[in-house]
C-alpha positions in Angstrom: -56.0 -47.8 -140.0 -53.6 -45.3 -139.3 -52.3 -44.2 -141.5 -56.0 -43.9 -143.0 -56.9 -42.0 -139.7 -53.0 -39.9 -140.3 -54.3 -39.5 -144.3 -57.4 -37.4 -142.7 -55.6 -35.1 -140.4 -54.3 -32.6 -143.8 -58.6 -32.1 -144.5 -59.4 -31.6 -141.2 -56.7 -29.4 -140.3 -58.2 -27.1 -143.8 -61.6 -27.9 -142.7 -60.8 -26.5 -139.5 -59.2 -23.3 -140.3 -61.8 -22.6 -142.6 -64.1 -22.5 -139.4 -62.1 -20.5 -137.8 -62.2 -17.9 -140.2 -65.5 -17.6 -140.6 -65.5 -17.1 -137.2 -62.9 -14.0 -137.0 -65.2 -12.7 -140.1 -68.2 -12.7 -138.5 -66.7 -11.5 -135.1 -65.4 -8.6 -137.2 -68.8 -7.5 -138.3 -70.3 -7.6 -135.3 -67.2 -5.4 -133.6 -67.9 -3.7 -137.1 -71.7 -2.9 -136.7 -71.5 -2.4 -132.7 -68.6 0.5 -133.2 -70.7 2.0 -136.0 -73.7 1.9 -133.9 -72.0 3.2 -131.0 -71.0 6.3 -133.1 -74.2 6.9 -134.5 -76.2 7.1 -130.7 -73.3 9.7 -129.6 -73.6 11.9 -132.2 -77.5 11.5 -132.3 -77.3 12.2 -128.1 -75.4 15.1 -128.5 -78.3 17.5 -129.5 -80.5 17.1 -127.3 -78.0 17.5 -124.8 -76.6 20.9 -126.0 -80.2 21.8 -126.4 -80.5 21.1 -122.5 -77.4 22.3 -121.7 -78.5 25.9 -123.6 -82.2 26.0 -122.3 -80.6 26.2 -119.1 -77.9 28.6 -119.6 -81.0 30.8 -121.0 -83.0 30.0 -117.7 -80.3 31.1 -115.5 -79.5 34.8 -117.6 -83.2 35.6 -117.7 -84.7 34.3 -115.3 -81.7 34.9 -112.3 -83.9 36.9 -110.1 -87.2 35.2 -110.1 -85.0 32.0 -108.8 -84.1 31.2 -105.3 -80.9 29.7 -103.9 -82.3 26.0 -104.8 -83.6 27.2 -107.8 -79.8 28.3 -109.1 -77.8 25.3 -107.6 -80.8 22.6 -109.8 -80.0 24.7 -113.0 -76.1 24.8 -111.8 -76.4 20.5 -111.4 -78.2 20.7 -115.4 -75.3 22.1 -116.4 -72.7 20.4 -115.2 -74.0 16.8 -116.1 -75.1 18.3 -119.8 -71.4 19.0 -119.6 -70.2 15.7 -118.2 -72.3 13.3 -120.9 -70.8 16.0 -123.4 -67.9 15.1 -122.2 -68.7 11.4 -122.2 -70.3 11.4 -125.8 -66.7 12.5 -126.8 -64.6 9.6 -125.6 -67.4 7.1 -126.3 -66.9 8.8 -129.9 -63.0 8.7 -129.7 -63.4 4.8 -128.3 -65.2 3.9 -131.1 -63.2 5.6 -134.2 -59.6 3.7 -132.7 -61.2 0.5 -134.6 -61.4 2.0 -138.2 -58.2 4.1 -138.0 -55.2 2.9 -139.2 -52.4 3.2 -137.2 -49.8 5.4 -138.2 -46.3 4.5 -137.3 -43.3 6.6 -136.5 -40.8 7.7 -133.3 -42.7 9.5 -130.7 -41.0 12.0 -128.5 -43.1 10.6 -125.1 -41.3 13.5 -122.9 -43.1 15.8 -125.5 -46.7 14.0 -125.6 -46.1 13.7 -121.2 -45.6 17.4 -120.1 -48.4 18.2 -122.9 -50.4 16.2 -121.0 -49.6 17.4 -117.7 -49.8 21.0 -119.1 -53.4 20.2 -120.7 -55.1 18.7 -117.9 -53.6 19.8 -114.3 -54.9 22.9 -113.3 -52.7 25.5 -111.9 -53.6 24.1 -108.0 -52.9 20.8 -109.0 -49.3 21.7 -110.2 -48.9 23.7 -106.9 -50.2 20.9 -104.8 -48.4 17.6 -106.3 -44.9 17.4 -106.5 -44.3 16.3 -110.3 -41.4 14.2 -110.8 -40.8 13.8 -115.0 -37.4 10.8 -115.4 -36.6 11.1 -119.0 -38.4 8.7 -121.5 -37.7 6.6 -123.8 -38.9 7.6 -127.9 -41.1 4.6 -128.9 -42.1 3.8 -132.7 -46.1 4.1 -132.3 -49.3 6.5 -133.7 -48.3 9.8 -132.7 -52.1 10.9 -132.1 -53.2 8.0 -130.5 -49.8 8.2 -128.1 -51.0 12.1 -127.4 -54.7 10.8 -126.8 -53.3 8.3 -124.2 -51.0 10.4 -122.5 -54.2 12.9 -121.6 -56.4 9.9 -121.0 -53.6 8.6 -118.7 -52.9 11.7 -116.4 -55.6 12.8 -116.3 -57.3 9.0 -114.5 -53.9 9.5 -112.1 -54.9 13.2 -111.6 -58.4 12.0 -110.5 -56.4 9.1 -108.2 -54.6 11.7 -106.5 -57.3 13.9 -106.1 -59.4 11.3 -104.3 -56.5 9.6 -102.4 -54.0 12.9 -100.7 -51.6 11.7 -103.0 -49.1 14.5 -102.8 -46.4 13.0 -105.6 -46.3 11.4 -109.1 -44.0 10.4 -110.9 -43.7 9.8 -114.7 -41.0 7.3 -115.7 -39.8 4.3 -117.9 -37.8 1.1 -118.2 -36.8 -1.1 -120.9 -35.5 -4.3 -122.3 -34.3 -5.0 -125.4 -37.9 -5.5 -127.4 -40.3 -3.2 -124.7 -40.4 -0.2 -123.0 -42.6 0.3 -120.1 -43.8 3.5 -118.9 -45.4 4.4 -115.3 -47.3 7.0 -113.5 -46.9 6.7 -109.6 -49.5 8.7 -107.5 -47.4 8.4 -104.2 -48.8 9.3 -100.6 -46.2 12.0 -98.7 -44.4 9.3 -97.3 -43.5 7.5 -100.1 -40.4 7.7 -102.0 -40.4 7.6 -105.8 -38.0 4.7 -106.6 -40.1 2.2 -104.4 -42.0 -0.9 -105.9 -45.2 0.1 -107.0 -46.8 -2.4 -104.4 -48.0 -5.5 -104.8 -51.6 -6.2 -106.4 -54.4 -6.2 -103.5 -57.4 -7.2 -104.4 -59.4 -4.6 -102.2 -57.2 -1.6 -103.4 -58.0 -2.7 -107.2 -61.9 -2.8 -106.4 -61.6 0.9 -104.4 -59.6 1.9 -107.6 -61.8 0.7 -110.1 -64.6 2.2 -108.7 -63.6 5.7 -108.7 -62.0 5.2 -112.1 -65.5 4.9 -113.6 -65.2 9.2 -112.6 -62.6 9.2 -115.6 -65.0 7.8 -118.5 -63.7 5.8 -121.0 -60.2 7.0 -120.1 -59.0 3.4 -119.0 -60.9 1.3 -121.8 -59.5 4.1 -124.7 -55.8 3.3 -122.9 -56.2 -0.6 -123.3 -57.4 -0.8 -126.5 -55.4 1.8 -128.2 -52.5 -0.6 -127.0 -53.8 -3.8 -128.1 -53.7 -2.1 -131.6 -50.1 -1.5 -131.0 -48.8 -5.0 -129.7 -48.7 -3.6 -125.7 -51.0 -3.5 -122.6 -51.9 -1.8 -119.4 -52.5 -2.7 -116.3 -52.2 -1.2 -112.4 -50.5 -1.9 -108.8 -52.0 -0.6 -105.5 -52.2 -1.2 -102.3 -54.3 0.5 -99.1 -51.9 3.7 -98.1 -49.6 2.8 -100.6 -50.5 5.2 -103.6 -51.3 3.3 -107.2 -49.2 3.1 -110.1 -50.8 2.8 -113.5 -48.5 0.8 -116.6 -47.9 0.6 -119.8 -45.8 -1.6 -122.0 -45.2 -1.1 -125.7 -43.1 -2.9 -128.4 -39.7 -1.3 -129.3 -40.7 -1.9 -132.9 -43.4 -2.4 -134.8 -44.8 -5.9 -134.5 -45.0 -8.2 -137.6 -48.7 -8.4 -137.4 -49.8 -5.0 -137.1 
């Protein structure tokens, strides 16, 4: 009896492998369909949003003398929200496009990308208000274009957090071991030194941070998806009044399964 049961193992394993392959294929197809729909809807929504922004601009320019202060304020609100919606749609398009893009693995200068992200994202006032300390960053092996977008999103998230939580120091650095490199951006209150720990995970603080990150659009989701494609990961550490640290880890070499 035992021999008969054991003899069925290979056949059962093959059946399970086939079932797993089918489920994986179905999941990939559904994911692709969702990405295609998201991409199409985002493109279709751009035209009406441009129309709203355009007509608002015309109204403000041609009818400005007839509008009172409240009317001018409402038009400005419409224009700002149309601009915000356009940015969100562009983020969604970029997010959905990640799954379609094959990675172009190459050596990436992370110092240059971090510096470029700071220059692009932060205003002159923010660069003056924040003490920005950038340590020497280890290069990585990754898709250069995706890493550029990752740094832009990460610096944007850190700047939003720092501005809303009155942080005066932003430290960018990294640590490495034999197989991975961990990069970080730490937004620190005035009294916290850049080499202090990123603070333990605190539920209350993390809820507050995730609520604040909603204003960053799909930035965090974009970062997570890029890192997933590279075999890496992203996480946040924080505590009330203790600043916030944003981490992402990458393998030093291209994983065999990617």
